[in-house]
C-alpha positions as CSV (number, residue, x, y, z in Angstrom):
1,M,-35.7,-65.5,-29.9
2,K,-37.0,-64.1,-32.9
3,K,-34.9,-62.3,-35.5
4,G,-36.9,-59.0,-35.0
5,A,-36.3,-59.1,-31.2
6,F,-32.6,-59.9,-31.5
7,T,-32.2,-56.9,-34.0
8,L,-34.0,-54.5,-31.6
9,T,-31.8,-55.8,-28.7
10,L,-28.6,-54.9,-30.6
11,V,-29.9,-51.5,-31.5
12,F,-30.8,-50.8,-27.8
13,V,-27.2,-51.9,-26.7
14,A,-25.5,-49.8,-29.3
15,V,-27.5,-46.7,-28.3
16,C,-26.6,-47.4,-24.7
17,V,-22.9,-47.7,-25.6
18,V,-22.9,-44.4,-27.6
19,S,-24.8,-42.7,-24.8
20,V,-22.3,-43.8,-22.1
21,A,-19.4,-42.7,-24.3
22,Q,-20.9,-39.3,-24.9
23,D,-21.7,-38.9,-21.2
24,Q,-18.0,-39.5,-20.2
25,Q,-16.4,-36.4,-18.7
26,P,-12.7,-35.5,-18.5
27,E,-11.5,-35.5,-15.0
28,I,-11.0,-32.2,-13.3
29,R,-7.6,-32.3,-11.5
30,D,-7.1,-28.6,-10.9
31,P,-9.9,-26.0,-10.6
32,A,-7.8,-23.6,-12.6
33,Q,-8.5,-25.8,-15.6
34,L,-12.0,-24.6,-15.6
35,V,-11.4,-20.9,-15.8
36,G,-12.9,-19.6,-19.1
37,K,-14.8,-22.7,-19.7
38,R,-18.6,-23.3,-20.2
39,V,-19.9,-25.7,-17.6
40,V,-23.3,-27.2,-16.7
41,V,-23.9,-26.6,-12.9
42,H,-25.7,-29.4,-11.1
43,R,-26.5,-29.6,-7.3
44,M,-23.6,-27.4,-6.3
45,P,-23.7,-24.9,-3.5
46,L,-24.1,-21.4,-5.0
47,C,-23.7,-18.1,-3.1
48,Q,-23.8,-14.5,-3.7
49,P,-20.0,-13.8,-4.1
50,G,-18.3,-13.4,-0.8
51,T,-21.3,-14.3,1.3
52,Y,-23.3,-17.3,2.5
53,T,-26.5,-16.1,1.0
54,V,-27.6,-19.2,-0.9
55,D,-29.0,-19.3,-4.5
56,T,-30.9,-22.3,-5.6
57,T,-32.4,-20.9,-8.8
58,H,-29.6,-21.5,-11.1
59,A,-28.9,-25.2,-10.5
60,G,-28.9,-27.1,-13.8
61,K,-28.1,-24.1,-15.8
62,Q,-24.9,-23.3,-17.9
63,A,-22.4,-20.7,-16.7
64,T,-18.8,-19.6,-17.6
65,V,-16.2,-20.0,-14.8
66,V,-14.7,-16.5,-14.5
67,S,-12.0,-17.3,-11.8
68,A,-10.7,-20.0,-9.4
69,K,-9.4,-18.7,-6.2
70,P,-7.0,-21.1,-4.3
71,N,-7.6,-22.3,-0.8
72,K,-5.4,-20.4,1.4
73,A,-6.7,-22.1,4.7
74,M,-5.0,-25.4,4.0
75,P,-1.2,-24.8,4.4
76,A,1.3,-27.1,2.6
77,L,2.6,-29.9,4.7
78,P,6.2,-31.1,4.4
79,P,6.6,-34.3,2.4
80,T,7.8,-36.1,5.5
81,A,4.6,-35.3,7.3
82,M,2.4,-36.2,4.3
83,S,4.3,-39.6,3.9
84,R,3.2,-40.6,7.4
85,L,-0.5,-40.2,6.9
86,D,-2.7,-43.1,5.7
87,P,-3.9,-42.9,2.1
88,A,-7.4,-41.6,2.9
89,A,-6.1,-38.8,5.0
90,R,-3.4,-37.8,2.6
91,A,-6.0,-37.8,-0.3
92,M,-8.3,-35.6,1.7
93,I,-5.5,-33.1,2.6
94,E,-4.2,-33.0,-1.1
95,G,-7.8,-32.5,-2.3
96,Q,-8.1,-29.4,0.1
97,Q,-4.9,-28.1,-1.0
98,K,-5.9,-28.1,-4.5
99,A,-9.3,-26.7,-3.7
100,A,-10.6,-23.3,-5.0
101,T,-13.5,-21.1,-4.8
102,L,-15.2,-20.8,-8.2
103,L,-16.7,-17.6,-9.5
104,L,-19.4,-18.3,-12.1
105,Q,-21.3,-16.1,-14.5
106,F,-24.6,-17.3,-15.7
107,D,-26.3,-16.5,-19.1
108,D,-28.6,-14.0,-17.3
109,G,-25.5,-12.0,-16.1
110,T,-25.7,-13.2,-12.5
111,Q,-22.5,-14.1,-10.8
112,L,-22.3,-16.6,-8.0
113,D,-19.5,-18.4,-6.2
114,S,-19.1,-21.9,-4.9
115,C,-19.7,-20.8,-1.3
116,G,-16.2,-21.7,-0.4
117,P,-13.3,-23.8,-1.7
118,A,-14.3,-26.9,-3.7
119,S,-11.8,-29.8,-4.2
120,P,-11.3,-31.4,-7.7
121,R,-13.2,-34.4,-6.6
122,Q,-16.2,-32.3,-5.6
123,L,-16.2,-30.3,-8.8
124,N,-16.1,-33.7,-10.7
125,D,-19.5,-34.3,-9.0
126,Y,-20.9,-30.8,-9.2
127,L,-20.1,-29.9,-12.6
128,D,-20.0,-31.1,-16.3
129,L,-18.4,-29.4,-19.2
130,A,-20.9,-27.8,-21.6
131,P,-21.0,-29.6,-25.1
132,G,-17.9,-28.8,-27.1
133,Q,-15.7,-27.7,-24.1
134,T,-12.4,-29.5,-23.4
135,L,-9.9,-29.4,-20.5
136,E,-6.2,-28.5,-21.0
137,A,-3.5,-30.2,-18.9
138,P,-3.3,-28.4,-15.4
139,V,-0.6,-25.9,-15.0
140,S,1.0,-24.9,-11.8
141,Q,0.4,-21.3,-10.8
142,A,3.3,-19.3,-11.8
143,G,5.2,-17.5,-9.1
144,E,3.0,-18.6,-6.2
145,S,6.0,-20.7,-4.8
146,A,8.8,-18.5,-6.1
147,A,11.3,-18.2,-3.3
148,P,11.4,-14.7,-1.8
149,S,15.1,-15.2,-1.0
150,P,17.8,-14.7,-3.5
151,V,18.4,-17.4,-6.1
152,T,21.8,-18.1,-7.7
153,F,23.6,-20.9,-9.7
154,A,25.6,-23.5,-8.0
155,Q,29.4,-22.6,-7.4
156,G,31.7,-23.3,-10.4
157,S,28.9,-23.6,-12.8
158,P,28.7,-20.3,-14.9
159,P,25.2,-19.3,-16.0
160,P,24.4,-19.9,-19.7
161,T,23.8,-17.0,-22.0
162,Q,20.6,-15.2,-21.3
163,N,18.8,-13.3,-24.1
164,T,17.2,-10.7,-21.9
165,W,15.9,-10.7,-18.3
166,L,12.4,-10.9,-19.6
167,Q,13.0,-13.3,-22.4
168,P,15.7,-15.8,-21.2
169,S,17.0,-18.5,-23.3
170,D,15.6,-22.0,-23.2
171,Q,18.8,-23.2,-21.5
172,Q,18.6,-20.6,-18.8
173,L,14.9,-21.4,-18.2
174,Q,15.7,-25.2,-18.1
175,L,18.5,-24.7,-15.6
176,A,16.3,-22.6,-13.3
177,L,13.5,-25.2,-13.4
178,D,16.0,-28.0,-12.7
179,S,17.7,-26.2,-9.9
180,G,14.2,-25.6,-8.2
181,Y,13.4,-29.3,-8.6
182,K,16.7,-30.4,-7.1
183,G,16.4,-28.0,-4.2
184,P,19.7,-25.9,-3.9
185,K,19.6,-22.3,-3.3
186,L,20.3,-20.3,-6.4
187,T,21.1,-16.6,-6.8
188,Y,18.6,-14.7,-8.9
189,L,17.7,-11.5,-7.3
190,V,14.1,-11.1,-6.1
191,F,13.1,-7.5,-5.3
192,K,11.1,-7.3,-2.2
193,F,10.2,-4.4,0.3
194,N,7.9,-3.9,3.2
195,P,5.3,-1.2,2.6
196,Q,3.9,-1.3,6.1
197,K,6.8,-1.4,8.5
198,T,4.5,-0.1,11.2
199,K,2.2,-3.1,11.0
200,I,3.7,-6.4,12.4
201,G,1.6,-9.5,11.8
202,N,1.5,-12.2,14.6
203,D,3.0,-15.8,14.1
204,Y,0.0,-16.7,12.1
205,V,0.2,-13.9,9.6
206,D,2.5,-13.5,6.6
207,Q,4.5,-10.3,7.1
208,P,3.5,-7.3,4.8
209,G,5.7,-7.2,1.6
210,I,5.7,-6.6,-2.0
211,T,7.7,-9.1,-4.1
212,V,8.7,-8.7,-7.7
213,S,9.7,-12.1,-9.5
214,P,11.2,-12.1,-12.9
215,P,10.8,-15.1,-15.3
216,L,13.7,-17.2,-14.0
217,V,12.6,-17.0,-10.4
218,C,9.1,-18.1,-11.7
219,A,10.7,-21.1,-13.4
220,Y,12.7,-21.9,-10.3
221,G,9.5,-21.6,-8.4
222,L,7.7,-24.1,-10.5
223,G,10.4,-26.7,-10.0
224,E,10.6,-26.1,-6.3
225,N,6.7,-26.4,-6.0
226,A,6.7,-29.8,-8.0
227,R,9.5,-31.0,-5.7
228,A,7.6,-30.2,-2.5
229,K,4.4,-31.9,-3.8
230,L,6.3,-35.0,-4.9
231,I,5.1,-34.6,-8.5
232,D,7.0,-34.9,-11.8
233,K,9.1,-31.8,-12.7
234,P,7.3,-29.7,-15.2
235,E,8.4,-29.7,-18.8
236,L,10.2,-26.8,-20.4
237,P,7.2,-25.9,-22.6
238,Q,5.1,-25.6,-19.4
239,A,7.6,-23.3,-17.8
240,K,7.9,-21.2,-20.8
241,N,4.1,-20.7,-21.0
242,A,3.9,-19.8,-17.3
243,C,6.9,-17.5,-17.0
244,Y,8.5,-16.3,-20.3
245,G,8.1,-12.6,-20.8
246,K,6.3,-12.3,-17.4
247,V,6.9,-10.5,-14.1
248,I,4.9,-11.7,-11.1
249,V,4.1,-9.2,-8.3
250,I,2.6,-10.5,-5.0
251,A,1.4,-7.7,-2.5
252,I,0.7,-8.8,1.0
253,H,-0.7,-6.1,3.1
254,I,-2.9,-5.5,6.3
255,S,-5.9,-3.3,6.6
256,P,-8.5,-2.7,9.2
257,S,-11.0,-2.5,6.3
258,L,-12.7,-4.9,3.9
259,N,-12.5,-4.2,0.0
260,A,-9.1,-2.6,0.7
261,N,-7.1,-4.2,-2.3
262,W,-4.2,-2.1,-3.5
263,P,-4.1,-1.3,-7.4
264,L,-0.5,-1.6,-8.7
265,V,1.3,-0.6,-11.9
266,L,4.8,-0.5,-13.3
267,E,6.2,2.7,-14.7
268,R,9.2,3.6,-16.8
269,N,10.3,7.0,-18.3
270,G,6.7,8.4,-18.2
271,Q,5.1,5.2,-19.5
272,R,2.5,3.3,-17.3
273,L,2.1,-0.5,-17.7
274,Q,-1.1,-2.1,-16.3
275,P,-1.1,-5.7,-15.3
276,S,-2.2,-8.2,-17.8
277,S,-3.7,-10.2,-15.2
278,A,-4.8,-9.1,-11.6
279,I,-6.1,-11.4,-8.9
280,P,-7.3,-9.3,-6.0
281,D,-7.8,-11.0,-2.7
282,N,-11.6,-10.8,-2.2
283,N,-11.6,-13.1,0.8
284,P,-8.9,-11.8,3.1
285,A,-8.1,-13.6,6.3
286,V,-9.0,-11.9,9.6
287,T,-5.9,-11.4,11.7
288,R,-4.6,-9.5,14.7
289,Y,-1.5,-7.4,14.2
290,Q,0.7,-4.9,16.3
291,T,1.1,-1.2,15.6
292,F,2.6,1.6,17.6
293,F,-0.8,2.0,19.2
294,G,-1.2,-1.6,20.3
295,E,-2.9,-4.7,19.0
296,M,-5.4,-4.3,16.2
297,V,-7.8,-6.6,14.4
298,G,-8.1,-6.4,10.7
299,Y,-7.5,-8.2,7.4
300,Q,-4.6,-9.6,5.5
301,Y,-4.8,-9.4,1.8
302,Q,-2.6,-11.1,-0.8
303,D,-3.0,-9.6,-4.2
304,R,-1.4,-11.2,-7.3
305,F,-0.4,-9.3,-10.4
306,V,1.1,-10.5,-13.7
307,F,2.8,-8.0,-16.1
308,T,4.2,-8.5,-19.6
309,P,6.5,-5.6,-20.0
310,P,8.2,-4.7,-23.3
311,S,11.5,-6.4,-23.7
312,D,13.5,-3.1,-23.5
313,W,12.4,-2.4,-19.9
314,T,15.7,-3.5,-18.4
315,S,16.4,-0.5,-16.2
316,N,14.8,2.6,-14.7
317,V,11.6,0.6,-13.8
318,A,9.4,1.7,-10.9
319,L,6.5,0.2,-9.1
320,T,3.6,2.4,-8.0
321,Y,0.7,1.3,-5.7
322,A,-2.1,3.1,-4.0
323,D,-2.7,2.3,-0.3
324,D,-6.0,2.1,1.6
325,S,-6.4,5.8,1.6
326,G,-5.7,6.1,-2.1
327,K,-2.3,7.8,-1.5
328,H,0.2,6.9,-4.2
329,H,3.6,5.3,-3.4
330,T,6.4,4.8,-6.0
331,V,9.4,2.5,-5.3
332,A,12.3,2.2,-7.8
333,I,13.0,-1.5,-8.6
334,K,16.7,-2.3,-8.5
335,D,18.1,-3.0,-12.0
336,G,19.7,-6.1,-10.6
337,T,16.3,-7.6,-10.4
338,F,15.9,-7.7,-14.1
339,E,19.6,-8.3,-15.1
340,K,22.1,-11.1,-14.2
């Protein structure tokens, strides 16, 4: 081989190696990692939000991921049931449990969603991160799995000193995280009430209820969630990032109408606190439920709110929500929810 040809071959190989290195994309393990990121959309199903009206004009264009709505249609299976499945079936179920419906906003202002839940494996095929974008490590959704029953410390083990209900010490957070991962029942109070006692869901429906979870219940839920999924226990910095200084409110309610999400705020001594983050349920499940007038068909909503109250909000806190008709309802939150 001539020297010139050999040199040209080396240059070609070097260019190919650099090109491959540049094209490598980080693996998407949780759709929530993409929220706020710029992505290049390839041959991905795109629909007008909440419909099956397909859009094909935005393929190949860049967009920002506005939200990732978790897949509620795939229930969590007990670890014992998952262990009996063959690897392919288990991987498929785990993928669907992690799936989410993405809402994307393109540069022309158009918002489109992914036409339904997409698994991490599908998103790795559908999307590339835009140049300069990176992915953070996936973080479990705070409060999603927080136990709605009371949580307490094991007998004979006095709780460590807590700074405030909203800003617990590292020791307290770590103990709540450890306890959730080990599986015992602990006793932090979780304030919960039923705003729709006249509506009773069937066996396939979560009963209506509004649940208020303070930071230690959130940390307990992170540990419990990791244990149920047979994954490593989250580290303390992850729990602090997800739970410290935050109150998570989950509102499950039933309505005969679509677009019947309930707005919700916290109030104290004339002050009103809006949620720092609100995830309304824009794709409610169709359900049947019982009322005094017989069986009805409607929709079950699960709206999620995250609040970051001032640290002195330790008493006299109330929760106000507006129902389907716009009527306001105020419920005083028991102080025990916020204090030991």
